[in-house]
N, C-alpha and C positions, 0 to 999 in steps of 0.2 A: 727611640726611648732610651732614656737614661737610666743609670744603675738607681737614682734616687726614686725615679717614677716607678721604676719595675718593683722596689723593694715595696713602696707603700701601696700598690696595687695588692702584692702578694699578703701585706699586713692585713688589709681592709678584707680580701677575701677569707684570710684565717680567722678574722673576728667574726663575719658572718657566719661561718661554718661554727666556731665556738658558739655562737649565741642560738644557731639552730640545735644544736647538741643540748643544751641547757633547756632549751623548750620540749624538745623531743623527750629528755627525763623527766621534764615536769609534768606533762601530760601523761606519760607512762605511770609515774608514781602515782597521779591521780586517779588514773583507771585502776590501777592495782589496788588501791585503797578502798577505790568502790566496790570492786570485786571481794574483797576481804571482808568488807563489812556487810556485801550482799550475804555472802556464805556465813559469817556469822548469824545475821538474822533468821536464815533459812534453816540453821541448826539449833537455834534457839526455838523457832517456829515447831520443828519438828519434835523435839525434844518436849516441848511444851505439851505437844498433840498425843505424843506417846504416854507422858505422865497424865493427861487428862484421861485417856481411854482405860489406862490402869485404873485411877481411880474412882472411874464409874462403876461401881460394883454394889450388889445385894448381899445381904447375910441372911440367912434361915435360922430362926430363933426359936421355931417350933414346927411340930408335923404332928398331925392327929388322924386316925383313923376317921373318918366322918359317916361313911354307909360302906356297907359289905354287899349290898345288892340282894340278900336273901329275903327281903319282903316287899321289894318293890314288884311292880306289875306294869306289863306293856299290853295296851288294847291296840288291835288291829281291826280296821273297818273296811268296808266292801266299797263304797262310796268316797268320792270326796265330799270334804263338810263333814265326817264323822257319823256316816250314815249307813244304812244297809246292815247286814249279818256284822257283828263282831266277835272278835276271838281275844281272849285273854292269856297272856304267858309269863311266866316267872322267869329267874333266872336259868339258863341252860342251852344248849344246843337243840335246833328243831330242824330235822331232814324233812324232807316232803312229806313222809307218812305222820311223822310226829306234829308236823304242822298242820294237817288235816285234821289228825286226832284231837288236838285242841280244839278245833270248832273252825278252823281257817279253810277257806276254799282257794285252790291252786290258781295261780294265776289271775286273782279276782280282786287283789286289796288296792286301794288308793289313798288311805291317810291312816295315820297313827298317832297314839299318845303314849308319852314315856314319862314315868312317874321319876321323882327326884331319886339319884344315885343309880340310876340305870343307864344303860346305853344299848343302842342295837345296831347290829351288822345284816342287811338284808342282803339276798342273792338272787340273781334271776336263776339259778341253777338249781337243781332238788338237792346236790350235796355239796353247798356252801361252794359254789363256781358258778360258770356260767359268763353271758356276755358282759354284765355290769357287777359291781357292787356298791353298795350306798351304805355310809355310817352315819347315825345321828345320836346325840346324847338326849338328856331330859327336855319335854317339853311337847308342845304340841304340834303336828306336822300335818297339814293339808296336802293336797296333791301337788300344787306347786312348789311348795318346800321340798318335797321329796325330789320332784323331778330336777330342783335346782343342785341337789347334791349326788344326781347321778342315777336314780329310779326311772323306770320305765313303768308306766302305767299298765295293771293287770298283767304284770310279769312275774309276781315275786313267789319263790318257791320254795325258798327255805331260810332261816334266821338263826342269829346268835345273840342271846340276849346276856350283857354283862352288867355287871353292878360291882362298882369299886371307888371310892372316893378318898380325898385327903382334905383335910385343913390346914395350909400352909400359913404361918406368921411370919413377914419378912420384913425387914429393916435395911436400910442404907448402912452398908459398912463404913468404917471410923474414915473420916477424910473424904469421902465421895461429896460432890455437887448434888444439887437437886437434882431428880429426874423425871423426865416425862411417863405416867404410868404406861400409855402405849407401847415405850421402847423397853418393857420388862418382861420376858416371858421366861417360858420353863418348858422342858422335854424329859422324856424317858424313852431308852431303848430297852428290847428284849428279844430274846430268841423264844419262838414260840413252839408248841408242841409238835406241829407238822414241819417244822425244820426252817420255816421261814423266818422273816426280820419284823419284829413288830415296834411301833414307833409311836408314841402319845406327844402331841405338844399344842401348846397356845400361848396366848400372850394373858397377863393376870386380868386384863379389863375383859376381855373375852370369856375368861373364865368365870368371873363374877368376883369380884373384890370391894371391901370395904374396910374402913379405919376400925379399930378396936372399939369404939364407941357405936359402932354398926352405921356410922353415917360416912358420906363421903367427904374429899378434903374442903367442900363449901359449906359443911355442916346440914348436907341435905339427907332426907331418907331415900337415897339412890346409891347405884353402884359407882362405882369411880369409874370417870369417864377417861379415855387416851390423852386426853391434853390436858389433864390435871397434872400438876407438879407434885411428886414425892419428896419429902423433905426429912433431915436426919432425925427430926422428933415424932416421927409418925411409925406405926406398926401396921401393916397391910394385913387384914386376913385375906387369903384368897382360896378359891374351892377349885379342886383339882378333880375331873374325871377321868380314870384310866377306861379306854376301849380295847385297845389291843393289849396292853402291859398290865393284866390282872395279876397281883404277885399270889405266889404259893408260899404256905406257911414255911419257914426256914429259906427263903429266898431273899438276897439283896439286891436292891435296884438302885441303880446310879440316878439320881435326880440333877439335873442341869438348872441352874438360873442364868438367863441372859441379860445382856445390856446390849441393846443397840449401840454402835459405835464405843464399846465398854467391854468390860471382862467378863467372863463367864466363872460361875461358882459353882464347884461339885460337890454332892453330899451322896456318901451311902447310907441309904436307908435300910436297916434291918427289920425284916418281917420274922422273928424267930419266935413270936409267941401267938396264939389262936388270934383269928382276926376278929377283933370286936370294937363296937364303935368308941371312941374316946381315948385308945390305946396311943401312948408316946412314944413315936417312933425314933424321935431324936436324942431322948436320955433315958432309954433303956438302962435296966440295971446290968 
């Protein structure tokens, strides 16, 4: 092979390598640009998700005592279907002897009726203890309803009747998108007299909610359903029943308003004055 042929071969080889390097660089640049764009999109998406979650928030504009339980009654019945002997209880703690003194029969109850503003904690044991505990709020509970919350038939021996309720007025916070009613909940926590930890919670739809005109979002005379949308021009009136965290005068309770996949709003409610129906807890002097 002469020198000219050798030089030509080297030149062609160098050109092939040069072109290959250019192609590799172009492909690498394309991959890098694609990855950078994807990272930017992921970053924007994460930022938008965080911003959306923070903006999904409700605020409390009113909190009023609606029931204190002093006048409510709980009627216990012997048989399912509200038959047989009956015994009426007011607010208070009823050990087995108190339970019997009120007209009930130990280990012989199967249904119960609870007036508005009251709640009942029922126990298998004679001293607020035993193998099971069942709690229910206002309403009529036949045997099947009670068994669904943990009661065993003909095994009830002691009860605690509690009654305290609030009426909350809830609105969407500024900048919040519409929120499904079923995604909004509330909770309160407390330390109880026996040293245990108490916790009351529910969604606003299970608690019972309507708009300020007494209707739901469809204009019907019916409670708001979980699938209904709450928008910024609505004021939702929600009824809370406290079963475990009944406040004492002079106590403060932290109320939390939760939005699923959104933010939580915490408010300190002061109970600095006597418990009276209609007291405004949010705007006390």
